[in-house]
C-alpha positions, 0 to 999 in steps of 0.5 A, spaced: 534 225 512 528 231 510 534 236 512 539 233 507 534 233 502 532 240 503 539 242 503 541 238 497 535 242 493 537 248 496 544 247 493 541 245 486 538 252 486 543 256 488 548 253 482 543 254 477 544 261 476 551 260 476 551 254 471 546 259 466 551 265 467 557 260 465 553 258 459 551 265 457 558 268 458 561 262 453 556 266 448 560 270 443 560 278 442 556 277 436 551 272 439 550 277 445 549 283 440 543 279 437 540 280 444 536 285 446 539 289 452 535 289 459 533 296 463 540 295 466 544 294 459 545 287 460 545 282 454 543 275 457 546 278 464 552 280 461 555 287 460 559 288 453 566 290 453 567 296 448 571 294 442 578 296 442 580 302 437 582 299 431 588 304 429 587 302 421 580 303 421 579 310 417 572 310 416 569 317 416 577 320 416 580 324 411 587 323 409 592 329 410 598 326 407 598 322 400 604 318 401 607 321 395 609 329 396 607 335 400 601 337 397 597 342 402 603 342 406 608 348 407 614 348 411 622 351 411 625 348 404 631 343 405 628 341 412 622 337 409 621 331 404 617 325 403 621 318 403 618 311 403 611 314 404 613 318 410 614 326 411 621 326 414 624 333 417 631 333 418 635 338 422 643 338 423 649 342 425 650 344 417 643 345 416 640 347 423 632 347 422 632 351 429 624 350 432 620 350 425 613 347 423 610 344 417 604 347 416 597 344 413 593 349 410 588 344 407 583 344 413 582 347 419 578 344 425 576 344 433 573 338 434 576 332 431 579 325 431 586 325 429 590 319 428 598 318 425 604 315 426 611 318 428 618 317 429 624 321 432 631 319 431 638 321 433 635 326 438 631 333 439 624 334 439 617 334 435 610 334 436 603 335 433 600 341 433 592 343 432 587 348 433 593 352 432 595 359 428 601 361 425 605 368 426 611 370 430 609 372 437 612 378 441 619 375 445 619 369 440 626 369 437 630 364 432 634 359 435 642 361 435 645 358 428 639 357 425 635 361 420 631 367 421 624 366 423 619 366 418 612 367 420 609 362 415 612 356 419 611 359 426 605 355 430 601 358 436 597 353 440 596 346 443 601 340 441 602 333 443 609 333 445 614 328 442 621 327 444 627 323 443 630 321 450 637 325 450 636 326 457 632 326 463 628 332 462 626 330 454 625 323 457 618 325 460 615 330 455 612 325 450 605 325 451 604 331 455 600 337 452 604 343 451 601 350 449 606 352 443 609 359 443 604 362 449 605 363 456 601 357 458 607 352 457 606 345 459 599 345 461 598 337 462 604 333 464 604 326 461 600 322 467 595 328 468 588 331 468 588 338 468 583 343 469 583 350 466 578 355 468 578 363 466 582 368 471 586 362 474 592 357 474 591 350 471 589 345 476 590 338 477 584 334 478 586 327 477 592 322 475 592 317 469 598 314 471 606 314 473 609 319 469 615 314 468 611 308 467 607 311 462 613 313 458 615 306 457 610 305 452 614 310 448 618 307 443 624 310 442 627 311 435 620 306 432 614 308 429 609 310 435 601 311 434 598 318 436 591 319 437 588 326 439 581 327 441 578 334 441 571 335 443 569 342 445 574 344 451 576 336 452 583 334 449 585 327 450 592 325 447 593 318 446 600 314 445 600 307 443 594 306 446 595 309 452 592 315 455 597 320 456 594 327 458 587 330 459 586 338 458 579 340 461 579 347 458 573 351 461 575 358 458 572 359 452 577 365 450 583 360 451 587 359 445 586 351 446 579 352 445 579 355 437 579 352 431 585 352 427 591 349 423 595 342 424 602 342 423 608 338 425 614 340 428 622 339 429 626 342 434 633 341 436 639 338 432 641 333 430 634 331 429 630 327 424 623 326 425 618 322 421 610 322 420 606 317 416 599 315 416 596 322 417 588 321 418 583 326 421 575 326 422 572 332 423 566 333 427 565 341 427 
């Protein structure tokens, strides 16, 4: 009988922390935030999860597009316009835009958060240019059937790619980090964490996820939320809340590591690309 009483007491003692934990976990996040964290960072024995990104929160951001006209932007005439509160670029066989950019001249940045929505229709490709410059690099020529290149609308530097899945090759591009008009080409494919060091070829240091499975989060012909985070030599590209690619560039002289312009691309025919809600939070 004494043994049974001791066993019962032991079970009650063991059950007490479980009951307290269950009670603590029922507290709301707001309630837990009022509790001072212990040395381990717990509040009432609980680690608080980070809040999810509120894509509509623009506190500390500035708008790069007023939703009415192309003030601050410069691009090829006849290609870019504003329709229903969105920037729209169109390329057809009768007016082949080739590979051209709409460049924003209102601000330059190196360290920033950029949030926008993008939609690609009909075919072709697009992307968001950042930390970039304008000009025609050696070896760059116009697309056959398109107008001659104008250095005002050719951009050089890193890009968050976005393509219509017209074929297997184009289907894997959205979300990757591409170096536009440089010898670097695709630096970080979708699903990759890539490190770049001076005098060395970029190397794969980690996998975010399967490239095909990540591609399932790209909404074809619909609006997609794109976020680009750049801090020093680290660049993250996030599409519809999914981390798509990461570059860690340890080369201080890299074209990826400079303050530069922002731009929007259209490439291929036929193609219709749209952009809206373009917001920037600058840190440098």
